[in-house]
PyMOL commands that place a pseudoatom at each C-alpha (Angstrom):
pseudoatom trace, name=CA, resn=MET, resi=1, chain=A, elem=C, hetatm=0, pos=[-40.288, 10.646, 1.518]
pseudoatom trace, name=CA, resn=THR, resi=2, chain=A, elem=C, hetatm=0, pos=[-42.776, 7.501, 1.332]
pseudoatom trace, name=CA, resn=THR, resi=3, chain=A, elem=C, hetatm=0, pos=[-44.045, 6.084, 4.218]
pseudoatom trace, name=CA, resn=VAL, resi=4, chain=A, elem=C, hetatm=0, pos=[-44.532, 2.218, 4.424]
pseudoatom trace, name=CA, resn=TYR, resi=5, chain=A, elem=C, hetatm=0, pos=[-47.838, 1.560, 6.311]
pseudoatom trace, name=CA, resn=ILE, resi=6, chain=A, elem=C, hetatm=0, pos=[-48.233, -2.542, 7.478]
pseudoatom trace, name=CA, resn=ILE, resi=7, chain=A, elem=C, hetatm=0, pos=[-51.242, -4.151, 7.926]
pseudoatom trace, name=CA, resn=SER, resi=8, chain=A, elem=C, hetatm=0, pos=[-51.791, -7.236, 9.408]
pseudoatom trace, name=CA, resn=ALA, resi=9, chain=A, elem=C, hetatm=0, pos=[-55.051, -9.215, 10.531]
pseudoatom trace, name=CA, resn=PRO, resi=10, chain=A, elem=C, hetatm=0, pos=[-56.189, -13.009, 11.237]
pseudoatom trace, name=CA, resn=SER, resi=11, chain=A, elem=C, hetatm=0, pos=[-57.888, -14.445, 8.185]
pseudoatom trace, name=CA, resn=GLY, resi=12, chain=A, elem=C, hetatm=0, pos=[-61.684, -13.298, 8.316]
pseudoatom trace, name=CA, resn=SER, resi=13, chain=A, elem=C, hetatm=0, pos=[-60.982, -9.819, 10.164]
pseudoatom trace, name=CA, resn=GLY, resi=14, chain=A, elem=C, hetatm=0, pos=[-62.649, -7.676, 7.144]
pseudoatom trace, name=CA, resn=LYS, resi=15, chain=A, elem=C, hetatm=0, pos=[-58.987, -6.544, 6.464]
pseudoatom trace, name=CA, resn=SER, resi=16, chain=A, elem=C, hetatm=0, pos=[-59.926, -6.543, 2.858]
pseudoatom trace, name=CA, resn=THR, resi=17, chain=A, elem=C, hetatm=0, pos=[-62.750, -5.129, 2.974]
pseudoatom trace, name=CA, resn=LEU, resi=18, chain=A, elem=C, hetatm=0, pos=[-61.558, -2.345, 5.184]
pseudoatom trace, name=CA, resn=VAL, resi=19, chain=A, elem=C, hetatm=0, pos=[-57.961, -1.889, 3.208]
pseudoatom trace, name=CA, resn=GLU, resi=20, chain=A, elem=C, hetatm=0, pos=[-60.631, -1.252, -0.245]
pseudoatom trace, name=CA, resn=LYS, resi=21, chain=A, elem=C, hetatm=0, pos=[-62.631, 1.278, 1.095]
pseudoatom trace, name=CA, resn=VAL, resi=22, chain=A, elem=C, hetatm=0, pos=[-59.606, 3.235, 2.677]
pseudoatom trace, name=CA, resn=ARG, resi=23, chain=A, elem=C, hetatm=0, pos=[-57.770, 3.093, -0.820]
pseudoatom trace, name=CA, resn=ALA, resi=24, chain=A, elem=C, hetatm=0, pos=[-60.352, 4.844, -2.176]
pseudoatom trace, name=CA, resn=ILE, resi=25, chain=A, elem=C, hetatm=0, pos=[-60.613, 7.784, 0.398]
pseudoatom trace, name=CA, resn=VAL, resi=26, chain=A, elem=C, hetatm=0, pos=[-56.855, 7.930, 1.026]
pseudoatom trace, name=CA, resn=PRO, resi=27, chain=A, elem=C, hetatm=0, pos=[-54.703, 9.579, -2.212]
pseudoatom trace, name=CA, resn=GLY, resi=28, chain=A, elem=C, hetatm=0, pos=[-51.048, 9.108, -2.989]
pseudoatom trace, name=CA, resn=LEU, resi=29, chain=A, elem=C, hetatm=0, pos=[-51.412, 5.853, -1.454]
pseudoatom trace, name=CA, resn=ASP, resi=30, chain=A, elem=C, hetatm=0, pos=[-50.148, 3.005, -3.608]
pseudoatom trace, name=CA, resn=PHE, resi=31, chain=A, elem=C, hetatm=0, pos=[-51.281, -0.849, -2.803]
pseudoatom trace, name=CA, resn=SER, resi=32, chain=A, elem=C, hetatm=0, pos=[-48.801, -3.830, -2.960]
pseudoatom trace, name=CA, resn=ILE, resi=33, chain=A, elem=C, hetatm=0, pos=[-50.364, -6.823, -4.394]
pseudoatom trace, name=CA, resn=SER, resi=34, chain=A, elem=C, hetatm=0, pos=[-49.090, -10.017, -2.837]
pseudoatom trace, name=CA, resn=TYR, resi=35, chain=A, elem=C, hetatm=0, pos=[-47.481, -13.120, -5.234]
pseudoatom trace, name=CA, resn=THR, resi=36, chain=A, elem=C, hetatm=0, pos=[-48.777, -16.058, -4.376]
pseudoatom trace, name=CA, resn=THR, resi=37, chain=A, elem=C, hetatm=0, pos=[-48.344, -19.865, -5.202]
pseudoatom trace, name=CA, resn=ARG, resi=38, chain=A, elem=C, hetatm=0, pos=[-51.984, -20.687, -4.401]
pseudoatom trace, name=CA, resn=ARG, resi=39, chain=A, elem=C, hetatm=0, pos=[-55.073, -21.194, -6.641]
pseudoatom trace, name=CA, resn=PRO, resi=40, chain=A, elem=C, hetatm=0, pos=[-57.306, -18.571, -6.998]
pseudoatom trace, name=CA, resn=ARG, resi=41, chain=A, elem=C, hetatm=0, pos=[-60.603, -18.705, -5.363]
pseudoatom trace, name=CA, resn=GLY, resi=42, chain=A, elem=C, hetatm=0, pos=[-64.048, -17.782, -6.769]
pseudoatom trace, name=CA, resn=LYS, resi=43, chain=A, elem=C, hetatm=0, pos=[-63.867, -14.534, -8.612]
pseudoatom trace, name=CA, resn=GLU, resi=44, chain=A, elem=C, hetatm=0, pos=[-60.314, -13.754, -7.714]
pseudoatom trace, name=CA, resn=GLN, resi=45, chain=A, elem=C, hetatm=0, pos=[-58.222, -12.566, -11.149]
pseudoatom trace, name=CA, resn=ASN, resi=46, chain=A, elem=C, hetatm=0, pos=[-54.599, -12.409, -11.355]
pseudoatom trace, name=CA, resn=GLY, resi=47, chain=A, elem=C, hetatm=0, pos=[-53.206, -9.216, -10.626]
pseudoatom trace, name=CA, resn=ARG, resi=48, chain=A, elem=C, hetatm=0, pos=[-56.023, -7.964, -8.930]
pseudoatom trace, name=CA, resn=GLU, resi=49, chain=A, elem=C, hetatm=0, pos=[-56.288, -9.615, -5.694]
pseudoatom trace, name=CA, resn=TYR, resi=50, chain=A, elem=C, hetatm=0, pos=[-52.843, -11.548, -6.299]
pseudoatom trace, name=CA, resn=PHE, resi=51, chain=A, elem=C, hetatm=0, pos=[-50.548, -12.363, -8.747]
pseudoatom trace, name=CA, resn=PHE, resi=52, chain=A, elem=C, hetatm=0, pos=[-50.853, -16.022, -9.354]
pseudoatom trace, name=CA, resn=VAL, resi=53, chain=A, elem=C, hetatm=0, pos=[-47.363, -17.514, -10.032]
pseudoatom trace, name=CA, resn=SER, resi=54, chain=A, elem=C, hetatm=0, pos=[-46.070, -21.135, -9.824]
pseudoatom trace, name=CA, resn=ARG, resi=55, chain=A, elem=C, hetatm=0, pos=[-43.847, -22.493, -7.121]
pseudoatom trace, name=CA, resn=ALA, resi=56, chain=A, elem=C, hetatm=0, pos=[-41.230, -22.423, -9.733]
pseudoatom trace, name=CA, resn=GLN, resi=57, chain=A, elem=C, hetatm=0, pos=[-41.818, -18.898, -10.621]
pseudoatom trace, name=CA, resn=PHE, resi=58, chain=A, elem=C, hetatm=0, pos=[-41.743, -17.841, -6.993]
pseudoatom trace, name=CA, resn=GLU, resi=59, chain=A, elem=C, hetatm=0, pos=[-38.551, -19.571, -6.062]
pseudoatom trace, name=CA, resn=GLU, resi=60, chain=A, elem=C, hetatm=0, pos=[-37.035, -18.132, -8.900]
pseudoatom trace, name=CA, resn=MET, resi=61, chain=A, elem=C, hetatm=0, pos=[-37.965, -14.759, -7.619]
pseudoatom trace, name=CA, resn=ILE, resi=62, chain=A, elem=C, hetatm=0, pos=[-36.236, -15.524, -4.159]
pseudoatom trace, name=CA, resn=TYR, resi=63, chain=A, elem=C, hetatm=0, pos=[-33.503, -17.124, -6.160]
pseudoatom trace, name=CA, resn=HIS, resi=64, chain=A, elem=C, hetatm=0, pos=[-33.165, -12.979, -7.339]
pseudoatom trace, name=CA, resn=ASP, resi=65, chain=A, elem=C, hetatm=0, pos=[-33.724, -11.387, -4.268]
pseudoatom trace, name=CA, resn=GLU, resi=66, chain=A, elem=C, hetatm=0, pos=[-36.941, -9.683, -5.871]
pseudoatom trace, name=CA, resn=PHE, resi=67, chain=A, elem=C, hetatm=0, pos=[-39.100, -9.545, -2.136]
pseudoatom trace, name=CA, resn=LEU, resi=68, chain=A, elem=C, hetatm=0, pos=[-39.328, -7.319, 0.511]
pseudoatom trace, name=CA, resn=GLU, resi=69, chain=A, elem=C, hetatm=0, pos=[-40.432, -10.223, 2.730]
pseudoatom trace, name=CA, resn=HIS, resi=70, chain=A, elem=C, hetatm=0, pos=[-42.044, -13.649, 1.699]
pseudoatom trace, name=CA, resn=ALA, resi=71, chain=A, elem=C, hetatm=0, pos=[-43.441, -16.864, 3.851]
pseudoatom trace, name=CA, resn=GLU, resi=72, chain=A, elem=C, hetatm=0, pos=[-44.983, -19.966, 3.160]
pseudoatom trace, name=CA, resn=VAL, resi=73, chain=A, elem=C, hetatm=0, pos=[-48.793, -19.649, 4.545]
pseudoatom trace, name=CA, resn=PHE, resi=74, chain=A, elem=C, hetatm=0, pos=[-51.049, -23.016, 4.706]
pseudoatom trace, name=CA, resn=GLY, resi=75, chain=A, elem=C, hetatm=0, pos=[-48.392, -24.653, 2.252]
pseudoatom trace, name=CA, resn=ASN, resi=76, chain=A, elem=C, hetatm=0, pos=[-48.353, -22.009, -0.171]
pseudoatom trace, name=CA, resn=TYR, resi=77, chain=A, elem=C, hetatm=0, pos=[-45.912, -19.211, -0.802]
pseudoatom trace, name=CA, resn=TYR, resi=78, chain=A, elem=C, hetatm=0, pos=[-46.913, -15.429, -0.061]
pseudoatom trace, name=CA, resn=GLY, resi=79, chain=A, elem=C, hetatm=0, pos=[-44.674, -12.406, -0.866]
pseudoatom trace, name=CA, resn=THR, resi=80, chain=A, elem=C, hetatm=0, pos=[-44.194, -8.751, -1.385]
pseudoatom trace, name=CA, resn=ALA, resi=81, chain=A, elem=C, hetatm=0, pos=[-42.082, -7.495, -4.571]
pseudoatom trace, name=CA, resn=LYS, resi=82, chain=A, elem=C, hetatm=0, pos=[-39.387, -5.035, -3.837]
pseudoatom trace, name=CA, resn=ARG, resi=83, chain=A, elem=C, hetatm=0, pos=[-40.621, -2.991, -7.318]
pseudoatom trace, name=CA, resn=PHE, resi=84, chain=A, elem=C, hetatm=0, pos=[-43.828, -1.716, -5.369]
pseudoatom trace, name=CA, resn=LEU, resi=85, chain=A, elem=C, hetatm=0, pos=[-41.641, 0.062, -3.123]
pseudoatom trace, name=CA, resn=ARG, resi=86, chain=A, elem=C, hetatm=0, pos=[-39.276, 1.522, -5.314]
pseudoatom trace, name=CA, resn=GLU, resi=87, chain=A, elem=C, hetatm=0, pos=[-42.412, 2.670, -8.012]
pseudoatom trace, name=CA, resn=ALA, resi=88, chain=A, elem=C, hetatm=0, pos=[-44.068, 4.133, -5.082]
pseudoatom trace, name=CA, resn=ARG, resi=89, chain=A, elem=C, hetatm=0, pos=[-40.477, 6.303, -4.435]
pseudoatom trace, name=CA, resn=GLU, resi=90, chain=A, elem=C, hetatm=0, pos=[-40.530, 7.025, -7.983]
pseudoatom trace, name=CA, resn=ARG, resi=91, chain=A, elem=C, hetatm=0, pos=[-44.240, 8.696, -7.812]
pseudoatom trace, name=CA, resn=SER, resi=92, chain=A, elem=C, hetatm=0, pos=[-43.678, 10.072, -4.126]
pseudoatom trace, name=CA, resn=ASN, resi=93, chain=A, elem=C, hetatm=0, pos=[-46.694, 7.898, -2.888]
pseudoatom trace, name=CA, resn=ASP, resi=94, chain=A, elem=C, hetatm=0, pos=[-46.907, 6.027, 0.495]
pseudoatom trace, name=CA, resn=LEU, resi=95, chain=A, elem=C, hetatm=0, pos=[-47.166, 2.399, 0.279]
pseudoatom trace, name=CA, resn=LEU, resi=96, chain=A, elem=C, hetatm=0, pos=[-49.547, 0.049, 1.798]
pseudoatom trace, name=CA, resn=LEU, resi=97, chain=A, elem=C, hetatm=0, pos=[-48.929, -3.364, 2.429]
pseudoatom trace, name=CA, resn=ASP, resi=98, chain=A, elem=C, hetatm=0, pos=[-51.509, -6.233, 3.383]
pseudoatom trace, name=CA, resn=ILE, resi=99, chain=A, elem=C, hetatm=0, pos=[-49.420, -8.987, 4.966]
pseudoatom trace, name=CA, resn=ASP, resi=100, chain=A, elem=C, hetatm=0, pos=[-49.156, -11.440, 7.592]
pseudoatom trace, name=CA, resn=VAL, resi=101, chain=A, elem=C, hetatm=0, pos=[-47.276, -11.442, 10.864]
pseudoatom trace, name=CA, resn=GLN, resi=102, chain=A, elem=C, hetatm=0, pos=[-44.215, -13.411, 9.279]
pseudoatom trace, name=CA, resn=GLY, resi=103, chain=A, elem=C, hetatm=0, pos=[-44.278, -10.930, 6.638]
pseudoatom trace, name=CA, resn=ALA, resi=104, chain=A, elem=C, hetatm=0, pos=[-44.593, -7.820, 8.980]
pseudoatom trace, name=CA, resn=GLU, resi=105, chain=A, elem=C, hetatm=0, pos=[-41.738, -9.016, 10.872]
pseudoatom trace, name=CA, resn=GLN, resi=106, chain=A, elem=C, hetatm=0, pos=[-39.556, -9.520, 7.887]
pseudoatom trace, name=CA, resn=ILE, resi=107, chain=A, elem=C, hetatm=0, pos=[-40.257, -5.771, 6.537]
pseudoatom trace, name=CA, resn=LYS, resi=108, chain=A, elem=C, hetatm=0, pos=[-39.695, -4.312, 10.103]
pseudoatom trace, name=CA, resn=ARG, resi=109, chain=A, elem=C, hetatm=0, pos=[-36.516, -5.465, 9.800]
pseudoatom trace, name=CA, resn=ARG, resi=110, chain=A, elem=C, hetatm=0, pos=[-35.579, -4.226, 6.216]
pseudoatom trace, name=CA, resn=LEU, resi=111, chain=A, elem=C, hetatm=0, pos=[-37.620, -1.013, 7.054]
pseudoatom trace, name=CA, resn=PRO, resi=112, chain=A, elem=C, hetatm=0, pos=[-37.917, -0.172, 10.980]
pseudoatom trace, name=CA, resn=GLU, resi=113, chain=A, elem=C, hetatm=0, pos=[-39.569, 2.903, 10.118]
pseudoatom trace, name=CA, resn=ALA, resi=114, chain=A, elem=C, hetatm=0, pos=[-42.733, 1.387, 9.038]
pseudoatom trace, name=CA, resn=VAL, resi=115, chain=A, elem=C, hetatm=0, pos=[-45.922, 2.077, 10.696]
pseudoatom trace, name=CA, resn=SER, resi=116, chain=A, elem=C, hetatm=0, pos=[-47.641, -1.111, 11.564]
pseudoatom trace, name=CA, resn=ILE, resi=117, chain=A, elem=C, hetatm=0, pos=[-50.990, -1.878, 11.904]
pseudoatom trace, name=CA, resn=PHE, resi=118, chain=A, elem=C, hetatm=0, pos=[-52.783, -4.635, 13.636]
pseudoatom trace, name=CA, resn=ILE, resi=119, chain=A, elem=C, hetatm=0, pos=[-56.655, -5.594, 12.738]
pseudoatom trace, name=CA, resn=LEU, resi=120, chain=A, elem=C, hetatm=0, pos=[-58.726, -7.608, 15.366]
pseudoatom trace, name=CA, resn=PRO, resi=121, chain=A, elem=C, hetatm=0, pos=[-61.844, -8.762, 15.242]
pseudoatom trace, name=CA, resn=PRO, resi=122, chain=A, elem=C, hetatm=0, pos=[-64.426, -8.051, 18.382]
pseudoatom trace, name=CA, resn=ASN, resi=123, chain=A, elem=C, hetatm=0, pos=[-63.808, -11.278, 19.774]
pseudoatom trace, name=CA, resn=ARG, resi=124, chain=A, elem=C, hetatm=0, pos=[-63.442, -15.192, 18.252]
pseudoatom trace, name=CA, resn=THR, resi=125, chain=A, elem=C, hetatm=0, pos=[-67.096, -16.194, 18.497]
pseudoatom trace, name=CA, resn=GLU, resi=126, chain=A, elem=C, hetatm=0, pos=[-67.286, -13.166, 15.710]
pseudoatom trace, name=CA, resn=LEU, resi=127, chain=A, elem=C, hetatm=0, pos=[-64.171, -14.306, 13.923]
pseudoatom trace, name=CA, resn=GLU, resi=128, chain=A, elem=C, hetatm=0, pos=[-65.392, -17.861, 13.380]
pseudoatom trace, name=CA, resn=SER, resi=129, chain=A, elem=C, hetatm=0, pos=[-69.004, -16.342, 12.452]
pseudoatom trace, name=CA, resn=ARG, resi=130, chain=A, elem=C, hetatm=0, pos=[-67.324, -14.440, 9.674]
pseudoatom trace, name=CA, resn=LEU, resi=131, chain=A, elem=C, hetatm=0, pos=[-65.132, -17.366, 8.433]
pseudoatom trace, name=CA, resn=ARG, resi=132, chain=A, elem=C, hetatm=0, pos=[-68.442, -19.484, 8.145]
pseudoatom trace, name=CA, resn=HIS, resi=133, chain=A, elem=C, hetatm=0, pos=[-70.385, -16.757, 6.237]
pseudoatom trace, name=CA, resn=ARG, resi=134, chain=A, elem=C, hetatm=0, pos=[-67.677, -16.340, 3.653]
pseudoatom trace, name=CA, resn=SER, resi=135, chain=A, elem=C, hetatm=0, pos=[-68.765, -19.874, 2.708]
pseudoatom trace, name=CA, resn=LEU, resi=136, chain=A, elem=C, hetatm=0, pos=[-65.498, -20.206, 1.187]
pseudoatom trace, name=CA, resn=ASP, resi=137, chain=A, elem=C, hetatm=0, pos=[-63.476, -23.109, 3.252]
pseudoatom trace, name=CA, resn=ALA, resi=138, chain=A, elem=C, hetatm=0, pos=[-63.753, -26.560, 4.817]
pseudoatom trace, name=CA, resn=GLU, resi=139, chain=A, elem=C, hetatm=0, pos=[-64.611, -26.945, 7.865]
pseudoatom trace, name=CA, resn=GLU, resi=140, chain=A, elem=C, hetatm=0, pos=[-60.959, -28.309, 8.496]
pseudoatom trace, name=CA, resn=VAL, resi=141, chain=A, elem=C, hetatm=0, pos=[-59.911, -25.295, 6.986]
pseudoatom trace, name=CA, resn=ILE, resi=142, chain=A, elem=C, hetatm=0, pos=[-62.105, -22.804, 9.100]
pseudoatom trace, name=CA, resn=GLN, resi=143, chain=A, elem=C, hetatm=0, pos=[-60.737, -24.785, 12.722]
pseudoatom trace, name=CA, resn=THR, resi=144, chain=A, elem=C, hetatm=0, pos=[-57.018, -24.323, 11.351]
pseudoatom trace, name=CA, resn=ARG, resi=145, chain=A, elem=C, hetatm=0, pos=[-57.166, -20.324, 10.585]
pseudoatom trace, name=CA, resn=LEU, resi=146, chain=A, elem=C, hetatm=0, pos=[-58.897, -20.042, 14.192]
pseudoatom trace, name=CA, resn=VAL, resi=147, chain=A, elem=C, hetatm=0, pos=[-55.531, -21.405, 15.603]
pseudoatom trace, name=CA, resn=THR, resi=148, chain=A, elem=C, hetatm=0, pos=[-53.594, -19.572, 13.073]
pseudoatom trace, name=CA, resn=ALA, resi=149, chain=A, elem=C, hetatm=0, pos=[-55.344, -16.375, 14.507]
pseudoatom trace, name=CA, resn=THR, resi=150, chain=A, elem=C, hetatm=0, pos=[-54.674, -17.478, 18.089]
pseudoatom trace, name=CA, resn=ARG, resi=151, chain=A, elem=C, hetatm=0, pos=[-51.015, -17.755, 16.973]
pseudoatom trace, name=CA, resn=GLU, resi=152, chain=A, elem=C, hetatm=0, pos=[-50.888, -14.616, 15.008]
pseudoatom trace, name=CA, resn=LEU, resi=153, chain=A, elem=C, hetatm=0, pos=[-52.727, -12.454, 18.080]
pseudoatom trace, name=CA, resn=LYS, resi=154, chain=A, elem=C, hetatm=0, pos=[-49.637, -13.621, 20.249]
pseudoatom trace, name=CA, resn=ASN, resi=155, chain=A, elem=C, hetatm=0, pos=[-47.884, -11.112, 18.273]
pseudoatom trace, name=CA, resn=TYR, resi=156, chain=A, elem=C, hetatm=0, pos=[-50.107, -7.958, 18.540]
pseudoatom trace, name=CA, resn=ASP, resi=157, chain=A, elem=C, hetatm=0, pos=[-47.605, -5.989, 20.886]
pseudoatom trace, name=CA, resn=LYS, resi=158, chain=A, elem=C, hetatm=0, pos=[-45.263, -5.397, 18.270]
pseudoatom trace, name=CA, resn=TYR, resi=159, chain=A, elem=C, hetatm=0, pos=[-47.522, -3.182, 16.334]
pseudoatom trace, name=CA, resn=ASP, resi=160, chain=A, elem=C, hetatm=0, pos=[-47.615, 0.371, 16.736]
pseudoatom trace, name=CA, resn=TYR, resi=161, chain=A, elem=C, hetatm=0, pos=[-51.481, 0.335, 16.317]
pseudoatom trace, name=CA, resn=ILE, resi=162, chain=A, elem=C, hetatm=0, pos=[-54.301, -1.948, 17.083]
pseudoatom trace, name=CA, resn=LEU, resi=163, chain=A, elem=C, hetatm=0, pos=[-57.669, -1.378, 15.258]
pseudoatom trace, name=CA, resn=ILE, resi=164, chain=A, elem=C, hetatm=0, pos=[-60.565, -3.333, 16.498]
pseudoatom trace, name=CA, resn=ASN, resi=165, chain=A, elem=C, hetatm=0, pos=[-63.015, -3.866, 13.631]
pseudoatom trace, name=CA, resn=ASP, resi=166, chain=A, elem=C, hetatm=0, pos=[-66.300, -4.152, 15.098]
pseudoatom trace, name=CA, resn=ARG, resi=167, chain=A, elem=C, hetatm=0, pos=[-68.134, -1.593, 12.924]
pseudoatom trace, name=CA, resn=LEU, resi=168, chain=A, elem=C, hetatm=0, pos=[-67.116, -1.236, 9.224]
pseudoatom trace, name=CA, resn=GLU, resi=169, chain=A, elem=C, hetatm=0, pos=[-67.815, 2.720, 9.216]
pseudoatom trace, name=CA, resn=ASP, resi=170, chain=A, elem=C, hetatm=0, pos=[-66.029, 3.451, 12.632]
pseudoatom trace, name=CA, resn=SER, resi=171, chain=A, elem=C, hetatm=0, pos=[-62.790, 0.980, 11.138]
pseudoatom trace, name=CA, resn=VAL, resi=172, chain=A, elem=C, hetatm=0, pos=[-62.600, 2.827, 8.236]
pseudoatom trace, name=CA, resn=GLU, resi=173, chain=A, elem=C, hetatm=0, pos=[-62.405, 6.235, 9.697]
pseudoatom trace, name=CA, resn=ALA, resi=174, chain=A, elem=C, hetatm=0, pos=[-59.726, 5.092, 12.160]
pseudoatom trace, name=CA, resn=LEU, resi=175, chain=A, elem=C, hetatm=0, pos=[-57.335, 3.711, 9.878]
pseudoatom trace, name=CA, resn=THR, resi=176, chain=A, elem=C, hetatm=0, pos=[-57.613, 6.703, 7.537]
pseudoatom trace, name=CA, resn=ALA, resi=177, chain=A, elem=C, hetatm=0, pos=[-56.826, 8.762, 10.475]
pseudoatom trace, name=CA, resn=ILE, resi=178, chain=A, elem=C, hetatm=0, pos=[-54.118, 6.873, 11.109]
pseudoatom trace, name=CA, resn=LEU, resi=179, chain=A, elem=C, hetatm=0, pos=[-52.728, 6.599, 7.528]
pseudoatom trace, name=CA, resn=LEU, resi=180, chain=A, elem=C, hetatm=0, pos=[-53.421, 11.072, 7.547]
pseudoatom trace, name=CA, resn=ALA, resi=181, chain=A, elem=C, hetatm=0, pos=[-52.448, 11.771, 10.769]
pseudoatom trace, name=CA, resn=GLU, resi=182, chain=A, elem=C, hetatm=0, pos=[-48.645, 9.736, 10.453]
pseudoatom trace, name=CA, resn=ARG, resi=183, chain=A, elem=C, hetatm=0, pos=[-48.370, 11.353, 6.743]
pseudoatom trace, name=CA, resn=PHE, resi=184, chain=A, elem=C, hetatm=0, pos=[-48.566, 14.344, 8.469]
pseudoatom trace, name=CA, resn=VAL, resi=185, chain=A, elem=C, hetatm=0, pos=[-46.162, 13.708, 10.940]
pseudoatom trace, name=CA, resn=ARG, resi=186, chain=A, elem=C, hetatm=0, pos=[-43.373, 12.427, 8.649]
pseudoatom trace, name=CA, resn=SER, resi=187, chain=A, elem=C, hetatm=0, pos=[-43.795, 15.134, 5.934]
pseudoatom trace, name=CA, resn=GLY, resi=188, chain=A, elem=C, hetatm=0, pos=[-43.076, 17.390, 9.115]
pseudoatom trace, name=CA, resn=THR, resi=189, chain=A, elem=C, hetatm=0, pos=[-46.235, 19.380, 8.655]
pseudoatom trace, name=CA, resn=VAL, resi=190, chain=A, elem=C, hetatm=0, pos=[-48.194, 18.408, 11.379]
pseudoatom trace, name=CA, resn=SER, resi=191, chain=A, elem=C, hetatm=0, pos=[-49.096, 21.710, 12.450]
pseudoatom trace, name=CA, resn=GLY, resi=192, chain=A, elem=C, hetatm=0, pos=[-51.685, 21.876, 9.272]
pseudoatom trace, name=CA, resn=ALA, resi=193, chain=A, elem=C, hetatm=0, pos=[-53.227, 18.430, 10.523]
pseudoatom trace, name=CA, resn=ASP, resi=194, chain=A, elem=C, hetatm=0, pos=[-56.606, 18.248, 11.909]
pseudoatom trace, name=CA, resn=PRO, resi=195, chain=A, elem=C, hetatm=0, pos=[-56.307, 18.123, 15.651]
pseudoatom trace, name=CA, resn=ALA, resi=196, chain=A, elem=C, hetatm=0, pos=[-59.687, 15.538, 15.760]
pseudoatom trace, name=CA, resn=MET, resi=197, chain=A, elem=C, hetatm=0, pos=[-58.027, 13.338, 13.158]
pseudoatom trace, name=CA, resn=GLN, resi=198, chain=A, elem=C, hetatm=0, pos=[-54.839, 13.131, 15.292]
pseudoatom trace, name=CA, resn=ALA, resi=199, chain=A, elem=C, hetatm=0, pos=[-56.438, 12.482, 18.188]
pseudoatom trace, name=CA, resn=ARG, resi=200, chain=A, elem=C, hetatm=0, pos=[-58.916, 9.728, 16.577]
pseudoatom trace, name=CA, resn=ALA, resi=201, chain=A, elem=C, hetatm=0, pos=[-55.717, 8.082, 15.331]
pseudoatom trace, name=CA, resn=GLU, resi=202, chain=A, elem=C, hetatm=0, pos=[-53.811, 8.600, 19.061]
pseudoatom trace, name=CA, resn=GLN, resi=203, chain=A, elem=C, hetatm=0, pos=[-56.820, 6.728, 20.542]
pseudoatom trace, name=CA, resn=TRP, resi=204, chain=A, elem=C, hetatm=0, pos=[-55.822, 3.260, 18.320]
pseudoatom trace, name=CA, resn=ARG, resi=205, chain=A, elem=C, hetatm=0, pos=[-52.078, 3.346, 19.603]
pseudoatom trace, name=CA, resn=LEU, resi=206, chain=A, elem=C, hetatm=0, pos=[-51.131, 0.009, 21.422]
pseudoatom trace, name=CA, resn=THR, resi=207, chain=A, elem=C, hetatm=0, pos=[-50.497, 2.041, 24.294]
pseudoatom trace, name=CA, resn=LYS, resi=208, chain=A, elem=C, hetatm=0, pos=[-53.883, 3.436, 24.151]
pseudoatom trace, name=CA, resn=VAL, resi=209, chain=A, elem=C, hetatm=0, pos=[-55.864, 0.300, 23.849]
pseudoatom trace, name=CA, resn=ARG, resi=210, chain=A, elem=C, hetatm=0, pos=[-54.363, -2.181, 25.890]
pseudoatom trace, name=CA, resn=GLU, resi=211, chain=A, elem=C, hetatm=0, pos=[-57.273, -2.487, 28.514]
pseudoatom trace, name=CA, resn=ARG, resi=212, chain=A, elem=C, hetatm=0, pos=[-59.938, -2.778, 25.432]
pseudoatom trace, name=CA, resn=LEU, resi=213, chain=A, elem=C, hetatm=0, pos=[-57.866, -5.790, 24.032]
pseudoatom trace, name=CA, resn=ASP, resi=214, chain=A, elem=C, hetatm=0, pos=[-58.036, -8.050, 27.386]
pseudoatom trace, name=CA, resn=PRO, resi=215, chain=A, elem=C, hetatm=0, pos=[-61.654, -9.582, 26.967]
pseudoatom trace, name=CA, resn=ILE, resi=216, chain=A, elem=C, hetatm=0, pos=[-60.605, -9.898, 23.230]
pseudoatom trace, name=CA, resn=LEU, resi=217, chain=A, elem=C, hetatm=0, pos=[-57.278, -11.627, 23.939]
pseudoatom trace, name=CA, resn=ALA, resi=218, chain=A, elem=C, hetatm=0, pos=[-59.100, -13.672, 26.701]
pseudoatom trace, name=CA, resn=SER, resi=219, chain=A, elem=C, hetatm=0, pos=[-61.795, -14.977, 24.083]
pseudoatom trace, name=CA, resn=PHE, resi=220, chain=A, elem=C, hetatm=0, pos=[-58.762, -16.604, 22.148]
pseudoatom trace, name=CA, resn=ALA, resi=221, chain=A, elem=C, hetatm=0, pos=[-57.092, -17.687, 25.248]
pseudoatom trace, name=CA, resn=VAL, resi=222, chain=A, elem=C, hetatm=0, pos=[-54.131, -15.256, 25.022]
pseudoatom trace, name=CA, resn=SER, resi=223, chain=A, elem=C, hetatm=0, pos=[-52.611, -13.899, 27.776]
pseudoatom trace, name=CA, resn=PRO, resi=224, chain=A, elem=C, hetatm=0, pos=[-51.984, -9.997, 27.513]
pseudoatom trace, name=CA, resn=SER, resi=225, chain=A, elem=C, hetatm=0, pos=[-48.827, -8.291, 27.565]
pseudoatom trace, name=CA, resn=ARG, resi=226, chain=A, elem=C, hetatm=0, pos=[-47.864, -5.647, 29.905]
pseudoatom trace, name=CA, resn=GLN, resi=227, chain=A, elem=C, hetatm=0, pos=[-44.599, -4.786, 28.552]
for i in range(1, 227): cmd.bond("trace and resi %d" % i, "trace and resi %d" % (i + 1))
show_as sticks, trace
zoom trace
């Protein structure tokens, strides 16, 4: 059975680096490359970071119902093609989706059994520092991304796991543990799983990290949910 993993994070949280490293560790894991209408940045290549298409091409794909999810962000379309899930199932692999909160909500409606993971920066100051360090965006864009991050964080309690990306090495270990623990559970072979790995994964469940989230949410002026 193919397990679908949803990973979301505010821009600048280090999600792309984290996902890249985990993909090199976890076997049998397909990755969905999103389609977008935005222009390539820096050394980005078509078919590697994104499939870059025109707005007309993207809307043609919408018309033919080729997306699992799609959304318009910062004036550009982004979407996950259905073919990635179909191909993962054909190979008996799991599928990792790197998508924003809008896309995650759509995927959960279509695939309620999907495992959702939200990546957080340690605080707002660190997120702003990371955005500036990338040197990819103008000041206006950075401020827009910070506002968007605050809005996205308000959806944190819709996710199964919350991973605080403070130290990259620790985050790689934690995300790897989550993916493998969920794989064991869903395959019915949980008895053969490493107890230490399962424990590492469990500590990042939403129900286990609520108190640790309070100072992070406060730095973004987001009120914690106690549901």
